[in-house]
Each structure stands twice: as structure tokens, then as C-alpha cells.
N, C-alpha and C positions, 0 to 999 in steps of 0.2 A: 822662142820655140826651142825645145831641147831634143837632142838626138837620143836614140836608143842606148848607145854606149854610155852617154852621160848619165842617163837614168839608171842603168844597171850598176854603174860605178857608185852612184849616190846611194842606191838601196843597199848594196853590199858593204858600203862604208859605215853604215849605222850599226852600232853594237847591238841594238835591240833586235834587229833582223837576224844577225848572225847568231846571237845567243838563243833565240827562239827556235831556229831551224837547224843550226849546226852547233851543237853544244861542244863537241870535241874541238872544232875549229875555233870557237870563241876562246876557249882556254889556251889553245895554242897561240892565238893572236895576242892575248894578254901577256904571255911570257916571251914573245918574240922581241928580238933586239932590232931596232930600226937603224938603217944607215941612210946615206944620201940618195941611194938608188931606189930602194924599195922598202917600204915600212913593214910589209907583210907579204910572204910568198907562200902560196899553196897551189900545187899543181892540179889537184883534184877539183878545186874551186874554179880554176881557170878553164879546165876541161869542160866542166858543167856549163859555164857561161858561153864557151865556144859552141857547144852542142846546141844551146838555145838559139844562138845567132844563126847557125846553119839551118836549123828547123824553120826559123822565121823567113829566111831567104827562100827555102824550098816551098813553103806554104804560100808565099807571095807570088812566086812564079806559077805555081799550080792554080792559085786563085785567079790570076790573070787569064790563064788558058781556059778555065771553066767559064769565066764570064764571057769570053769571046765565043765559045762553043754554044753555051746554053742561053746566053743573054743575062743581063744583070739581075732582073727580077727573079728568075728561077734559081740563079746562083745564090742570091741573098736568102731566099727561102730555104734552100737546102743547107746553107751554112748555119742559119738560125736553128733549124731542126737538129743538125748534128751537134751544135753547141748545147742545146737543151738536153740531148741524150748524154753527152759527155758530162755535164754537170750532174745529171741524175745518177750516173755511174760513180762519180766521185763521192757524192753524198751517201 
């Protein structure tokens, strides 16, 4: 079983992922000099990952409260509907 931080580190460590989504960051990473402490350092990337983790914590807390108030079935149905709407807006 892997933790979320391990998965995010693994995904961000792949050059294909970085090259596809963050071109400037990829070229910056290629030309960075590694030392024993940190192979690559980018504050904007760390801020983005931190924001994602904070949103996960907030959504988990809110999901727990919604399940307690509405019941699991109604909460899952509303979550499914909001996910379909969100995917529809992205596409």
C-alpha cells in the first residue's frame, strides 16, 4: 500500500510527466546541478503540491460530515453527480 505523498513524488519524479505538463520546469530541471541535499528545487512546484494536499484534507473532512448528515447513499449519489458535471465542464 502506498501513501499519497509517495505517489505524488513518484509521479513528479518522472521526466515524461514534467515534460508534458511543465515545459519550463523540465528544462530548468535538466540544467540544474544536484547536490547531496536536493537534486532539484522549485518553489512553485512545491506550492502546487502543498495546495493539492490541503484540498484533499479539506474535501475528506467535508465528505465525512456530508456522509454523517445525509447518509452514505445520498452523499455518494451527489458526489457522483458533481463528478460527472465537473468532468463535463473540463471536456
